[in-house]
All heavy atoms as an XYZ file, in Angstrom:
844
protein
N     -24.587     -5.533     -0.156
C     -23.443     -4.984     -0.844
C     -23.729     -3.499     -1.133
O     -24.753     -3.169     -1.695
C     -23.203     -5.786     -2.134
C     -22.109     -5.259     -3.036
S     -21.894     -6.371     -4.427
C     -20.208     -5.972     -4.789
N     -22.810     -2.629     -0.753
C     -23.050     -1.187     -0.992
C     -23.108     -0.828     -2.525
O     -22.419     -1.453     -3.289
C     -21.878     -0.513     -0.352
C     -20.813     -1.531     -0.106
C     -21.553     -2.874     -0.156
N     -23.924      0.147     -2.801
C     -24.002      0.591     -4.207
C     -22.692      1.231     -4.643
O     -21.977      1.831     -3.904
C     -25.129      1.585     -4.327
N     -22.404      1.040     -5.935
C     -21.180      1.693     -6.531
C     -21.618      3.005     -7.168
O     -22.616      2.985     -7.938
C     -20.588      0.753     -7.543
O     -20.182     -0.490     -6.904
C     -19.377      1.407     -8.140
N     -20.919      4.077     -6.895
C     -21.187      5.328     -7.526
C     -20.249      5.524     -8.640
O     -19.057      5.192     -8.545
C     -21.051      6.484     -6.534
C     -21.390      7.817     -7.088
S     -21.150      9.155     -5.943
C     -22.391      8.771     -4.746
N     -20.709      6.063     -9.763
C     -19.810      6.334    -10.877
C     -19.943      7.793    -11.296
O     -21.038      8.356    -11.237
C     -20.211      5.454    -12.085
C     -20.002      4.017    -11.836
C     -20.314      3.155    -13.064
O     -20.429      3.689    -14.135
N     -20.439      1.875    -12.839
N     -18.793      8.466    -11.526
C     -18.805      9.829    -11.948
C     -17.785      9.937    -13.093
O     -16.944      9.008    -13.254
C     -18.447     10.840    -10.835
C     -19.519     10.880     -9.763
C     -17.125     10.499    -10.249
N     -17.812     11.004    -13.860
C     -16.845     11.181    -14.897
C     -16.426     12.633    -14.930
O     -17.086     13.542    -14.450
C     -17.372     10.680    -16.252
C     -18.625     11.446    -16.750
C     -19.135     10.821    -18.054
O     -19.200      9.636    -18.188
O     -19.453     11.714    -18.930
N     -15.291     12.879    -15.596
C     -14.853     14.213    -15.850
C     -14.222     14.195    -17.326
O     -14.081     13.212    -17.903
C     -13.785     14.638    -14.836
O     -12.643     13.819    -14.922
N     -13.903     15.430    -17.751
C     -13.480     15.578    -19.113
C     -11.998     16.037    -19.114
O     -11.638     16.870    -18.324
C     -14.340     16.637    -19.833
O     -15.723     16.202    -19.791
C     -13.922     16.840    -21.285
N     -11.221     15.552    -20.041
C      -9.848     15.953    -20.263
C      -9.841     17.250    -21.062
O     -10.523     17.330    -22.114
C      -9.007     14.929    -20.876
C      -8.606     13.725    -20.121
C      -7.768     12.709    -20.981
C      -7.774     14.124    -18.908
N      -9.019     18.186    -20.685
C      -8.790     19.368    -21.483
C      -7.794     19.122    -22.605
O      -7.200     17.973    -22.694
C      -8.219     20.545    -20.649
O      -6.888     20.192    -20.277
C      -9.075     20.834    -19.478
N      -7.509     20.012    -23.462
C      -6.499     19.826    -24.558
C      -5.166     19.614    -23.979
O      -4.267     19.064    -24.660
C      -6.499     21.114    -25.452
C      -7.779     21.229    -26.293
O      -8.441     20.273    -26.472
O      -8.058     22.359    -26.693
N      -4.915     20.003    -22.726
C      -3.593     19.792    -22.092
C      -3.648     18.552    -21.129
O      -2.758     18.444    -20.288
C      -3.240     21.035    -21.279
C      -3.004     22.244    -22.220
C      -2.636     23.469    -21.450
N      -1.336     23.251    -20.743
C      -0.917     23.981    -19.806
N      -1.602     24.993    -19.354
N       0.237     23.712    -19.182
N      -4.562     17.681    -21.352
C      -4.728     16.428    -20.587
C      -4.990     16.721    -19.079
O      -4.458     15.937    -18.232
C      -3.558     15.528    -20.809
C      -3.448     15.026    -22.241
C      -2.546     15.622    -23.097
C      -4.255     13.984    -22.679
C      -2.499     15.261    -24.405
C      -4.201     13.633    -23.992
C      -3.253     14.222    -24.852
O      -3.227     13.818    -26.184
N      -5.593     17.743    -18.740
C      -5.877     18.066    -17.354
C      -7.402     17.843    -17.134
O      -8.185     17.851    -18.035
C      -5.553     19.509    -17.069
C      -4.079     19.778    -17.147
C      -3.726     21.294    -16.955
O      -4.539     22.146    -17.197
N      -2.523     21.497    -16.513
N      -7.756     17.639    -15.893
C      -9.166     17.460    -15.507
C      -9.421     18.002    -14.133
O      -8.503     18.108    -13.352
C      -9.605     15.929    -15.623
O     -10.992     15.845    -15.499
C      -8.948     15.140    -14.553
N     -10.653     18.262    -13.842
C     -11.056     18.591    -12.490
C     -11.569     17.349    -11.816
O     -12.379     16.574    -12.358
C     -12.217     19.653    -12.514
O     -11.744     20.813    -13.199
C     -12.730     19.944    -11.140
N     -11.098     17.060    -10.565
C     -11.572     15.940     -9.838
C     -12.965     16.263     -9.371
O     -13.199     17.288     -8.674
C     -10.628     15.657     -8.648
C     -11.172     14.470     -7.844
C      -9.237     15.373     -9.133
N     -13.983     15.440     -9.726
C     -15.405     15.736     -9.357
C     -15.537     15.840     -7.843
O     -14.821     15.169     -7.054
C     -16.096     14.558     -9.910
C     -15.268     14.017    -11.013
C     -13.865     14.254    -10.585
N     -16.461     16.656     -7.439
C     -16.653     16.900     -6.015
C     -16.962     15.640     -5.260
O     -16.424     15.452     -4.122
C     -17.858     17.894     -5.853
C     -18.157     18.184     -4.370
C     -19.391     19.107     -4.156
O     -20.070     19.375     -5.128
O     -19.612     19.439     -3.033
N     -17.706     14.714     -5.777
C     -18.009     13.499     -5.083
C     -16.751     12.683     -4.832
O     -16.625     12.031     -3.785
C     -19.034     12.617     -5.844
O     -18.552     12.424     -7.251
C     -20.411     13.262     -5.884
N     -15.766     12.688     -5.789
C     -14.519     12.012     -5.579
C     -13.684     12.735     -4.550
O     -13.060     12.079     -3.687
C     -13.768     11.898     -6.911
C     -12.375     11.249     -6.701
C     -14.570     11.068     -7.924
N     -13.652     14.046     -4.590
C     -12.869     14.796     -3.605
C     -13.395     14.569     -2.196
O     -12.589     14.416     -1.280
C     -12.945     16.330     -3.895
C     -12.205     16.721     -5.183
C     -12.044     18.273     -5.276
N     -13.249     19.062     -5.050
C     -14.059     19.515     -5.943
N     -13.875     19.244     -7.233
N     -15.131     20.149     -5.646
N     -14.715     14.488     -2.040
C     -15.281     14.220     -0.719
C     -14.973     12.806     -0.285
O     -14.651     12.534      0.870
C     -16.795     14.485     -0.764
C     -17.166     15.881     -0.454
C     -18.680     16.078     -0.225
N     -19.371     16.191     -1.499
C     -20.348     15.435     -1.884
N     -20.865     14.474     -1.117
N     -20.919     15.584     -3.053
N     -15.100     11.830     -1.159
C     -14.883     10.431     -0.844
C     -13.443     10.241     -0.412
O     -13.152      9.460      0.505
C     -15.197      9.560     -2.012
N     -12.448     10.938     -1.045
C     -11.067     10.759     -0.717
C     -10.572     11.788      0.294
O      -9.414     11.744      0.689
C     -10.206     10.867     -2.014
C     -10.418      9.838     -3.057
C      -9.580     10.087     -4.272
C     -10.126      8.437     -2.530
N     -11.454     12.715      0.733
C     -11.144     13.770      1.662
C      -9.943     14.571      1.132
O      -8.956     14.814      1.828
C     -10.871     13.203      3.040
C     -12.066     12.586      3.687
C     -11.800     12.002      5.064
N     -10.607     11.215      5.281
C     -10.495      9.917      4.902
N     -11.461      9.261      4.351
N      -9.346      9.288      5.163
N     -10.002     15.029     -0.170
C      -8.982     15.786     -0.740
C      -9.195     17.252     -0.579
O     -10.334     17.714     -0.683
C      -8.979     15.505     -2.238
C      -8.503     14.072     -2.707
C      -8.771     13.894     -4.192
C      -7.060     13.859     -2.367
N      -8.161     17.958     -0.343
C      -8.159     19.376     -0.237
C      -7.159     19.961     -1.284
O      -6.494     19.220     -1.966
N      -7.128     21.283     -1.347
C      -6.204     21.870     -2.288
C      -4.779     21.445     -1.954
O      -4.389     21.354     -0.823
C      -6.349     23.392     -2.213
C      -7.663     23.898     -2.716
C      -7.812     25.391     -2.617
C      -9.159     25.819     -3.116
N      -9.363     27.267     -3.107
N      -4.026     21.188     -3.027
C      -2.600     20.863     -2.976
C      -2.396     19.379     -2.503
O      -1.238     19.003     -2.341
C      -1.769     21.799     -2.122
C      -1.957     23.298     -2.470
C      -1.662     23.710     -3.848
N      -0.295     23.407     -4.266
C       0.126     23.430     -5.476
N      -0.669     23.700     -6.482
N       1.414     23.193     -5.783
N      -3.457     18.637     -2.193
C      -3.213     17.249     -1.796
C      -2.806     16.430     -2.999
O      -3.041     16.845     -4.133
C      -4.551     16.601     -1.230
C      -4.861     17.066      0.184
O      -3.915     17.536      0.869
O      -6.006     16.912      0.620
N      -2.105     15.390     -2.752
C      -1.653     14.548     -3.833
C      -2.561     13.347     -4.039
O      -3.146     12.882     -3.102
C      -0.219     14.022     -3.565
C       0.762     15.222     -3.519
C       2.169     14.714     -3.566
C       3.176     15.826     -3.488
N       3.275     16.581     -4.697
N      -2.656     12.901     -5.271
C      -3.454     11.788     -5.650
C      -2.544     10.664     -6.128
O      -1.574     10.816     -6.777
C      -4.456     12.104     -6.833
C      -5.354     13.239     -6.352
C      -5.239     10.915     -7.277
C      -6.196     13.836     -7.466
N      -2.813      9.443     -5.660
C      -2.022      8.267     -6.024
C      -2.847      7.385     -6.984
O      -3.961      7.149     -6.791
C      -1.701      7.473     -4.744
C      -0.934      6.210     -4.997
N       0.404      6.236     -5.144
C      -1.330      4.909     -5.148
C       0.841      5.005     -5.352
N      -0.202      4.225     -5.409
N      -2.150      6.976     -8.075
C      -2.803      6.152     -9.121
C      -2.148      4.771     -9.049
O      -0.938      4.610     -9.111
C      -2.608      6.694    -10.496
C      -3.187      8.121    -10.669
C      -2.451      9.186    -10.371
C      -4.493      8.259    -11.158
C      -2.990     10.495    -10.523
C      -5.039      9.515    -11.330
C      -4.218     10.645    -10.986
O      -4.796     11.909    -11.120
N      -3.008      3.686     -9.045
C      -2.508      2.361     -9.172
C      -3.059      1.799    -10.468
O      -4.270      1.768    -10.651
C      -2.979      1.493     -7.986
O      -2.555      2.064     -6.730
C      -2.400      0.067     -8.101
N      -2.193      1.367    -11.346
C      -2.587      0.864    -12.611
C      -2.414     -0.675    -12.592
O      -1.335     -1.178    -12.449
C      -1.719      1.458    -13.799
C      -1.854      3.052    -13.738
C      -2.204      0.918    -15.146
C      -0.854      3.741    -14.617
N      -3.510     -1.353    -12.749
C      -3.543     -2.825    -12.649
C      -3.279     -3.454    -14.011
O      -3.546     -2.812    -15.062
C      -4.833     -3.274    -12.044
C      -4.976     -2.763    -10.642
C      -6.097     -3.406     -9.882
N      -6.087     -3.042     -8.460
C      -7.132     -2.969     -7.730
N      -8.356     -3.230     -8.242
N      -7.065     -2.514     -6.492
N      -2.838     -4.658    -14.066
C      -2.497     -5.334    -15.345
C      -3.658     -5.341    -16.290
O      -3.470     -5.359    -17.515
C      -2.122     -6.758    -14.931
C      -1.671     -6.610    -13.518
C      -2.509     -5.541    -12.891
N      -4.898     -5.367    -15.821
C      -6.093     -5.469    -16.731
C      -6.427     -4.040    -17.271
O      -7.438     -3.880    -17.955
C      -7.297     -6.105    -15.994
C      -7.802     -5.270    -14.831
O      -7.219     -4.160    -14.524
O      -8.790     -5.689    -14.266
N      -5.685     -2.931    -16.881
C      -5.964     -1.622    -17.414
C      -6.806     -0.808    -16.424
O      -6.968      0.356    -16.635
N      -7.347     -1.466    -15.354
C      -8.111     -0.713    -14.382
C      -7.170      0.217    -13.623
O      -6.054     -0.151    -13.281
C      -8.783     -1.691    -13.396
C      -9.600     -1.021    -12.343
C     -10.232     -1.970    -11.321
O      -9.491     -2.914    -10.970
O     -11.365     -1.754    -10.969
N      -7.665      1.431    -13.373
C      -6.822      2.420    -12.609
C      -7.627      2.720    -11.309
O      -8.790      3.059    -11.369
C      -6.649      3.722    -13.418
C      -5.887      4.777    -12.592
C      -5.853      3.411    -14.712
N      -6.921      2.629    -10.189
C      -7.499      2.917     -8.891
C      -6.903      4.225     -8.400
O      -5.706      4.417     -8.371
C      -7.218      1.760     -7.905
C      -7.803      2.086     -6.545
C      -7.748      0.456     -8.428
N      -7.786      5.126     -8.071
C      -7.390      6.501     -7.587
C      -7.589      6.533     -6.092
O      -8.649      6.183     -5.568
C      -8.332      7.479     -8.265
C      -8.147      8.933     -8.062
C      -7.100      9.469     -9.051
C      -9.476      9.652     -8.241
N      -6.473      6.916     -5.374
C      -6.622      6.994     -3.934
C      -5.820      8.266     -3.513
O      -5.132      8.903     -4.286
C      -5.934      5.817     -3.176
O      -4.582      5.705     -3.650
C      -6.713      4.541     -3.438
N      -6.146      8.666     -2.303
C      -5.394      9.830     -1.730
C      -3.982      9.356     -1.386
O      -3.814      8.283     -0.717
C      -6.129     10.327     -0.468
C      -5.429     11.441      0.224
C      -6.105     11.715      1.592
N      -5.342     12.739      2.276
C      -5.816     13.891      2.633
N      -7.054     14.216      2.394
N      -5.070     14.809      3.224
N      -2.938     10.061     -1.786
C      -1.570      9.708     -1.424
C      -1.386      9.876      0.051
O      -1.839     10.856      0.671
C      -0.584     10.560     -2.280
N      -0.693      8.972      0.619
C      -0.349      9.014      2.084
C       0.546     10.189      2.340
O       1.364     10.513      1.482
C       0.261      7.721      2.521
N       0.347     10.825      3.459
C       1.248     11.933      3.874
C       2.717     11.481      3.832
O       3.010     10.390      4.372
C       0.868     12.463      5.208
N       3.488     12.215      3.181
C       4.946     11.872      3.135
C       5.269     10.788      2.070
O       6.446     10.457      1.911
N       4.319     10.278      1.416
C       4.551      9.287      0.405
C       5.364      9.853     -0.723
O       5.093     10.916     -1.271
C       3.206      8.772     -0.145
C       3.310      7.554     -1.102
C       1.944      7.055     -1.439
O       1.060      6.957     -0.540
O       1.762      6.676     -2.639
N       6.385      9.154     -1.136
C       7.263      9.602     -2.238
C       7.935     10.918     -1.990
O       8.123     11.725     -2.840
C       6.473      9.598     -3.576
C       5.709      8.357     -3.858
N       6.314      7.177     -4.129
C       4.405      8.147     -3.941
C       5.453      6.216     -4.301
N       4.245      6.786     -4.240
N       8.292     11.211     -0.750
C       8.994     12.419     -0.422
C      10.462     12.218     -0.117
O      11.006     12.897      0.737
C       8.278     13.119      0.787
C       6.940     13.728      0.348
O       6.715     13.984     -0.821
N       6.102     13.966      1.317
N      11.106     11.281     -0.750
C      12.511     11.073     -0.562
C      13.230     12.301     -1.070
O      13.184     12.601     -2.242
C      12.951      9.793     -1.366
C      14.414      9.465     -1.165
O      15.180     10.289     -0.778
O      14.746      8.361     -1.403
N      13.928     13.035     -0.231
C      14.586     14.292     -0.673
C      15.705     14.090     -1.758
O      16.041     15.017     -2.421
C      15.153     14.863      0.633
C      15.251     13.710      1.529
C      14.201     12.733      1.212
N      16.234     12.880     -1.785
C      17.305     12.649     -2.775
C      16.739     12.209     -4.125
O      17.447     12.274     -5.159
C      18.248     11.612     -2.234
N      15.535     11.645     -4.144
C      14.985     11.028     -5.400
C      14.793     12.024     -6.494
O      15.246     11.808     -7.603
C      13.676     10.273     -5.092
C      13.146      9.498     -6.231
C      14.059      8.429     -6.790
C      11.795      8.876     -5.853
N      14.132     13.121     -6.213
C      13.807     14.077     -7.324
C      15.121     14.662     -7.917
O      15.273     14.694     -9.108
C      12.896     15.192     -6.865
C      12.776     16.284     -7.849
C      11.497     14.569     -6.463
N      16.101     15.135     -7.107
C      17.305     15.629     -7.639
C      18.081     14.518     -8.455
O      18.645     14.836     -9.522
C      18.192     16.051     -6.449
C      17.173     16.318     -5.415
C      16.024     15.354     -5.633
N      18.030     13.307     -7.948
C      18.765     12.198     -8.682
C      18.050     11.902    -10.036
O      18.774     11.765    -11.073
C      18.712     10.946     -7.807
C      19.403      9.751     -8.538
C      20.733      9.721     -8.812
C      18.635      8.704     -8.893
C      21.330      8.683     -9.468
C      19.226      7.609     -9.594
C      20.599      7.586     -9.868
N      16.756     11.863    -10.040
C      16.064     11.666    -11.303
C      16.307     12.805    -12.305
O      16.402     12.620    -13.476
C      14.553     11.446    -11.095
C      14.173     10.156    -10.304
C      12.658     10.091    -10.052
C      14.635      8.949    -11.087
N      16.362     14.018    -11.746
C      16.665     15.196    -12.606
C      18.067     15.056    -13.207
O      18.290     15.335    -14.348
N      19.033     14.621    -12.405
C      20.398     14.430    -12.862
C      20.426     13.356    -13.977
O      21.034     13.541    -15.007
C      21.330     13.922    -11.733
C      22.587     13.299    -12.203
C      23.636     14.051    -12.682
C      22.705     11.876    -12.170
C      24.748     13.449    -13.127
C      23.855     11.289    -12.614
C      24.893     12.077    -13.061
N      19.687     12.239    -13.785
C      19.644     11.189    -14.806
C      19.073     11.749    -16.112
O      19.558     11.507    -17.225
C      18.824      9.971    -14.319
C      19.450      9.139    -13.286
C      18.502      7.994    -12.917
C      20.757      8.545    -13.825
N      17.969     12.468    -15.995
C      17.301     12.991    -17.218
C      18.239     13.984    -17.985
O      18.355     13.896    -19.175
C      15.981     13.738    -16.772
N      18.892     14.828    -17.223
C      19.855     15.781    -17.896
C      20.955     15.005    -18.535
O      21.415     15.327    -19.629
C      20.373     16.766    -16.867
C      19.399     17.895    -16.482
C      20.057     18.975    -15.663
N      20.765     18.473    -14.491
C      20.161     18.166    -13.332
N      18.880     18.324    -13.231
N      20.867     17.683    -12.337
N      21.552     14.015    -17.815
C      22.636     13.281    -18.358
C      22.296     12.532    -19.569
O      23.030     12.459    -20.571
C      23.205     12.315    -17.269
C      24.538     11.745    -17.660
O      25.480     12.551    -17.905
O      24.690     10.512    -17.723
N      21.093     11.891    -19.602
C      20.656     11.172    -20.796
C      20.453     12.113    -21.980
O      20.787     11.847    -23.090
C      19.324     10.477    -20.500
C      19.452      9.234    -19.578
C      18.032      8.739    -19.183
C      20.149      8.094    -20.328
N      19.850     13.322    -21.699
C      19.688     14.293    -22.771
C      20.982     14.856    -23.282
O      21.102     15.069    -24.524
C      18.777     15.410    -22.249
N      21.929     15.101    -22.396
C      23.219     15.716    -22.803
C      24.215     14.734    -23.378
O      25.085     15.103    -24.151
C      23.816     16.499    -21.670
C      22.976     17.676    -21.178
C      23.442     18.283    -19.883
O      24.502     17.853    -19.356
O      22.718     19.155    -19.398
N      24.104     13.423    -22.978
C      25.094     12.481    -23.384
C      24.400     11.176    -23.818
O      24.652     10.107    -23.231
C      26.078     12.240    -22.233
C      26.813     13.382    -21.827
N      27.806     13.942    -22.470
C      26.658     14.162    -20.672
C      28.237     15.028    -21.878
N      27.465     15.205    -20.757
N      23.615     11.194    -24.874
C      22.932      9.906    -25.319
C      23.985      8.877    -25.784
O      23.659      7.714    -25.786
C      22.024     10.327    -26.465
C      22.604     11.651    -26.945
C      23.266     12.306    -25.731
N      25.140      9.307    -26.128
C      26.171      8.367    -26.597
C      26.622      7.422    -25.451
O      27.222      6.398    -25.702
C      27.409      9.119    -27.170
C      28.267      9.802    -26.152
C      27.773     11.176    -25.703
O      26.714     11.587    -26.089
O      28.472     11.814    -24.869
N      26.317      7.715    -24.200
C      26.727      6.922    -23.107
C      25.784      5.722    -22.836
O      26.074      4.759    -22.117
C      26.731      7.742    -21.797
C      27.816      8.768    -21.806
C      27.776      9.510    -20.487
N      28.782     10.580    -20.485
C      28.849     11.517    -19.572
N      28.010     11.605    -18.632
N      29.759     12.472    -19.667
N      24.586      5.753    -23.499
C      23.697      4.617    -23.374
C      24.252      3.398    -24.054
O      24.806      3.449    -25.147
C      22.323      4.963    -24.008
C      21.488      6.031    -23.334
C      20.238      6.373    -24.109
C      21.115      5.594    -21.930
N      24.073      2.246    -23.362
C      24.517      1.002    -23.934
C      23.491     -0.032    -23.778
O      22.734     -0.112    -22.765
C      25.815      0.484    -23.198
C      26.981      1.356    -23.298
C      28.154      0.787    -22.551
O      28.064     -0.259    -21.886
N      29.260      1.518    -22.566
N      23.316     -0.851    -24.810
C      22.275     -1.907    -24.801
C      22.789     -3.017    -23.842
O      24.016     -3.249    -23.707
C      22.102     -2.479    -26.186
N      21.835     -3.670    -23.223
C      22.174     -4.831    -22.418
C      22.433     -5.982    -23.402
O      21.576     -6.295    -24.256
C      20.998     -5.176    -21.442
C      21.253     -6.491    -20.706
C      20.787     -4.042    -20.489
N      23.585     -6.618    -23.267
C      23.906     -7.672    -24.248
C      23.106     -8.910    -23.934
O      22.563     -9.099    -22.799
C      25.398     -7.984    -24.335
C      25.974     -8.591    -23.056
O      25.263     -9.338    -22.366
O      27.185     -8.364    -22.774
N      22.961     -9.802    -24.856
C      22.126    -10.978    -24.740
C      22.565    -11.855    -23.590
O      21.740    -12.466    -22.938
C      22.077    -11.750    -26.071
N      23.861    -11.974    -23.377
C      24.371    -12.842    -22.292
C      23.888    -12.313    -20.935
O      23.498    -13.118    -20.118
N      23.994    -11.027    -20.721
C      23.574    -10.445    -19.455
C      22.060    -10.629    -19.280
O      21.599    -10.991    -18.192
C      23.971     -8.997    -19.347
C      23.534     -8.243    -18.094
C      24.036     -8.972    -16.810
C      23.981     -6.815    -18.105
N      21.279    -10.379    -20.334
C      19.862    -10.538    -20.248
C      19.467    -11.947    -19.922
O      18.604    -12.184    -19.089
C      19.234    -10.114    -21.597
N      20.172    -12.924    -20.487
C      19.874    -14.305    -20.187
C      20.241    -14.672    -18.705
O      19.487    -15.335    -18.083
C      20.667    -15.180    -21.126
C      20.346    -16.679    -20.997
C      21.072    -17.579    -22.037
O      22.068    -17.148    -22.605
N      20.625    -18.752    -22.218
N      21.320    -14.152    -18.210
C      21.738    -14.419    -16.840
C      20.718    -13.781    -15.910
O      20.374    -14.429    -14.842
C      23.144    -13.856    -16.555
C      24.265    -14.653    -17.181
C      25.622    -14.282    -16.688
N      26.006    -12.929    -16.710
C      26.552    -12.262    -17.788
N      26.794    -12.949    -18.868
N      26.787    -10.994    -17.688
N      20.192    -12.625    -16.202
C      19.183    -12.016    -15.346
C      17.917    -12.867    -15.341
O      17.289    -13.012    -14.299
C      18.911    -10.576    -15.802
C      20.057     -9.604    -15.519
S      19.709     -7.872    -15.858
C      19.181     -7.862    -17.573
N      17.509    -13.307    -16.525
C      16.333    -14.122    -16.571
C      16.483    -15.459    -15.741
O      15.514    -15.830    -15.090
C      15.983    -14.479    -18.042
C      15.489    -13.276    -18.824
C      15.312    -13.577    -20.277
O      15.894    -14.540    -20.849
N      14.517    -12.735    -20.926
N      17.581    -16.053    -15.788
C      17.862    -17.245    -15.009
C      17.727    -16.915    -13.505
O      17.117    -17.663    -12.702
C      19.263    -17.860    -15.273
C      19.651    -18.894    -14.294
C      19.263    -18.395    -16.749
N      18.225    -15.777    -13.071
C      18.202    -15.379    -11.682
C      16.789    -15.166    -11.168
O      16.542    -15.422     -9.960
C      19.077    -14.109    -11.401
C      20.580    -14.313    -11.474
C      21.252    -12.964    -11.451
C      21.047    -15.191    -10.341
N      15.935    -14.703    -11.988
C      14.581    -14.367    -11.492
C      13.528    -15.383    -11.960
O      12.322    -15.223    -11.649
C      14.149    -12.958    -11.936
C      15.030    -11.902    -11.344
C      14.083    -12.797    -13.446
N      13.932    -16.456    -12.621
C      13.025    -17.443    -13.104
C      12.255    -18.068    -11.956
O      12.751    -18.407    -10.911
C      13.705    -18.553    -13.880
C      12.761    -19.551    -14.458
C      13.449    -20.545    -15.349
N      14.014    -19.911    -16.492
C      15.282    -20.078    -16.987
N      16.056    -20.976    -16.368
N      15.700    -19.443    -18.008
N      10.955    -18.059    -12.032
C      10.060    -18.625    -10.998
C       9.827    -17.739     -9.832
O       9.131    -18.101     -8.867
N      10.335    -16.507     -9.842
C      10.135    -15.528     -8.750
C       8.852    -14.681     -9.053
O       8.792    -14.085    -10.108
C      11.315    -14.608     -8.564
C      11.007    -13.583     -7.489
C      12.575    -15.438     -8.234
N       7.878    -14.801     -8.213
C       6.670    -14.008     -8.363
C       6.780    -12.688     -7.611
O       7.233    -12.708     -6.494
N       6.319    -11.619     -8.200
C       6.325    -10.324     -7.509
C       4.977     -9.705     -7.603
O       4.434     -9.556     -8.669
C       7.402     -9.380     -8.210
C       7.311     -8.013     -7.492
C       8.765     -9.952     -8.090
N       4.437     -9.365     -6.465
C       3.132     -8.651     -6.383
C       3.450     -7.210     -6.126
O       3.738     -6.801     -4.980
C       2.226     -9.236     -5.348
C       0.868     -8.538     -5.254
O       0.676     -7.585     -5.966
O       0.033     -8.985     -4.370
N       3.450     -6.358     -7.185
C       3.792     -4.991     -6.957
C       2.791     -4.159     -6.127
O       3.113     -3.067     -5.689
C       3.983     -4.268     -8.409
C       5.134     -4.831     -9.173
C       5.152     -4.201    -10.575
C       6.428     -4.737     -8.573
N       1.625     -4.740     -5.890
C       0.611     -4.076     -5.114
C       0.683     -4.503     -3.616
O      -0.014     -3.872     -2.822
C      -0.814     -4.297     -5.654
C      -0.975     -3.689     -7.043
O      -0.473     -2.614     -7.243
O      -1.632     -4.367     -7.878
N       1.439     -5.514     -3.294
C       1.526     -6.007     -1.945
C       2.279     -4.989     -1.024
O       3.282     -4.455     -1.496
C       2.194     -7.335     -1.889
N       1.790     -4.769      0.120
C       2.526     -3.883      1.058
C       3.849     -4.498      1.431
O       3.996     -5.707      1.532
C       1.624     -3.693      2.257
C       0.721     -4.883      2.204
C       0.572     -5.307      0.733
N       4.867     -3.626      1.678
C       6.168     -4.123      2.166
C       6.051     -4.519      3.635
O       5.269     -3.960      4.408
C       7.162     -2.966      2.042
C       7.561     -2.551      0.625
C       8.483     -1.350      0.716
C       8.198     -3.652     -0.115
N       6.837     -5.538      3.947
C       6.951     -5.991      5.330
C       7.843     -4.964      6.054
O       8.689     -4.252      5.407
C       7.528     -7.358      5.400
C       6.727     -8.471      4.701
C       7.449     -9.809      4.693
C       5.362     -8.597      5.350
N       7.781     -4.972      7.346
C       8.632     -3.974      8.125
C      10.051     -4.236      7.875
O      10.855     -3.275      7.804
C       8.312     -4.188      9.632
N      10.515     -5.486      7.627
C      11.904     -5.751      7.367
C      12.333     -5.242      5.996
O      13.522     -5.111      5.687
C      12.178     -7.286      7.442
C      12.006     -7.792      8.830
O      12.075     -7.000      9.805
O      11.900     -9.060      8.965
N      11.434     -5.093      5.058
C      11.709     -4.659      3.700
C      11.893     -3.168      3.573
O      12.448     -2.676      2.586
C      10.650     -5.127      2.723
C      10.517     -6.615      2.640
O      11.523     -7.295      2.837
O       9.400     -7.087      2.346
N      11.323     -2.417      4.479
C      11.344     -0.915      4.341
C      12.670     -0.393      4.857
O      13.393     -0.866      5.604
C      10.214     -0.335      5.076
C       8.851     -0.733      4.386
C       7.722      0.032      4.917
O       7.851      1.283      5.142
O       6.637     -0.505      4.997
């Protein structure tokens, strides 16, 4: 079994950190590369190099910006999900297991 290497870094007052050299080498990270974080249910965080083109949907960022502005400018439009709708949704997904870490099948993409 290969040895596990452990390194650490420090957070600044602005919650920023430098990725240690050993981690940069292991992930083959260069300047301006993106890092992907996977947060597991037990609190473990896995750091990987983001795949090229990952999360580069050209419509997503503008749409999320629109939603954020609309929520900030018109909070009165927010509506709570009523109990009846919440119950119907729970019935629809009862017994359905979802593995958020599982890769998508070709038919799902």
